[in-house]
C-alpha positions as CSV (number, residue, x, y, z in Angstrom):
1,M,111.3,138.7,81.2
2,N,111.4,135.3,79.5
3,K,108.6,133.6,77.7
4,Q,108.0,131.0,80.5
5,R,107.4,133.7,83.2
6,R,105.2,135.6,80.8
7,N,103.1,132.5,80.2
8,V,102.8,132.0,84.0
9,L,101.7,135.6,84.4
10,H,99.1,135.2,81.6
11,A,97.7,132.2,83.5
12,V,97.5,134.3,86.6
13,L,95.6,137.0,84.7
14,D,93.2,134.3,83.4
15,G,92.7,133.1,87.0
16,L,92.0,136.5,88.3
17,A,89.5,137.1,85.5
18,R,87.5,134.2,86.9
19,L,86.7,136.4,89.9
20,R,84.4,138.5,87.8
21,D,81.9,135.6,87.7
22,P,80.1,134.6,90.9
23,V,82.3,132.4,93.0
24,Q,82.3,131.1,96.5
25,K,84.5,132.7,99.1
26,D,86.8,129.6,99.3
27,E,87.2,129.4,95.5
28,A,88.1,133.2,95.4
29,I,90.7,132.7,98.1
30,N,92.2,129.7,96.3
31,I,92.4,131.8,93.1
32,L,94.0,134.6,94.9
33,Q,96.5,132.4,96.8
34,K,97.5,130.6,93.6
35,A,98.0,134.0,91.9
36,Q,100.1,135.3,94.8
37,V,102.4,132.2,94.8
38,D,102.8,132.4,91.0
39,V,103.5,136.2,91.0
40,Q,106.0,135.9,93.8
41,K,107.7,133.0,92.1
42,C,108.0,135.0,88.9
43,A,109.4,138.0,90.8
44,D,112.0,135.7,92.5
45,E,113.0,134.2,89.2
46,E,113.3,137.6,87.5
47,E,115.5,138.7,90.4
48,E,117.7,135.6,90.1
49,A,118.0,136.2,86.3
50,L,119.0,139.8,87.0
51,D,121.6,138.8,89.5
52,N,123.1,136.3,87.0
53,R,123.4,138.8,84.2
54,P,127.0,139.7,83.2
55,E,128.4,142.9,84.8
56,A,128.7,144.4,81.3
57,F,124.9,144.7,81.2
58,Q,124.7,146.4,84.7
59,W,123.7,149.8,83.3
60,S,121.6,148.6,80.4
61,A,118.0,149.4,79.7
62,G,117.3,145.6,80.0
63,N,118.5,145.7,83.6
64,D,116.2,148.7,84.3
65,A,113.3,146.8,82.8
66,M,114.0,143.8,84.9
67,T,114.3,145.9,88.0
68,D,111.0,147.5,87.3
69,N,109.4,144.1,86.7
70,I,110.7,142.8,90.0
71,S,109.3,145.9,91.8
72,D,105.9,145.6,90.1
73,L,105.6,141.9,90.7
74,T,106.7,142.2,94.3
75,D,104.1,144.9,94.8
76,A,101.4,142.8,93.2
77,S,102.3,139.9,95.3
78,G,102.0,142.0,98.5
79,E,98.7,143.4,97.4
80,L,97.4,139.9,96.7
81,E,98.4,138.9,100.3
82,V,96.4,141.9,101.7
83,L,93.5,141.0,99.4
84,I,93.6,137.3,100.6
85,D,93.5,138.5,104.2
86,D,90.6,140.8,103.5
87,C,88.7,138.0,101.8
88,Q,89.4,135.6,104.7
89,N,88.0,138.1,107.2
90,A,84.9,138.9,105.1
91,D,81.7,137.1,105.6
92,D,81.2,136.5,101.9
93,F,83.1,137.1,98.7
94,V,81.6,139.9,96.6
95,Y,83.6,140.9,93.5
96,E,82.5,144.5,93.7
97,S,84.3,144.8,97.1
98,V,87.7,143.8,95.7
99,K,87.3,145.0,92.1
100,G,89.5,148.1,92.5
101,S,92.3,146.1,94.1
102,V,92.1,143.3,91.5
103,V,92.2,145.8,88.6
104,K,95.3,147.5,90.1
105,I,97.0,144.2,90.5
106,V,96.1,143.1,87.0
107,N,97.5,146.4,85.6
108,K,100.8,145.9,87.4
109,I,101.1,142.3,86.1
110,K,100.3,143.5,82.6
111,Q,103.0,146.2,82.8
112,A,105.6,143.6,83.7
113,I,104.5,141.3,80.9
114,H,104.7,144.0,78.3
115,R,107.8,145.8,79.5
């Protein structure tokens, strides 16, 4: 993963960290939507970078890491979509109700950053 995508993902993590403080439902949904868009964009860019690598690197550890990053980021994006739907259907946003999901998503993003 290149530095630019890592920086985007660090910004996503910073945004998700804001959910620990009391926020209104609309603000929480906006944070989650921005995170979902950015994570999916990084997954797409990582996949494009993998597709454009020379064939000589096809069986390299770097390709394996990129494939794992794509998988983790795509999973995180999907989980963010589910979380957004859950928040939209809830009466109020309460961090404790989504804490487990957010932590799981954050861990997947961190794995991709540090791989």
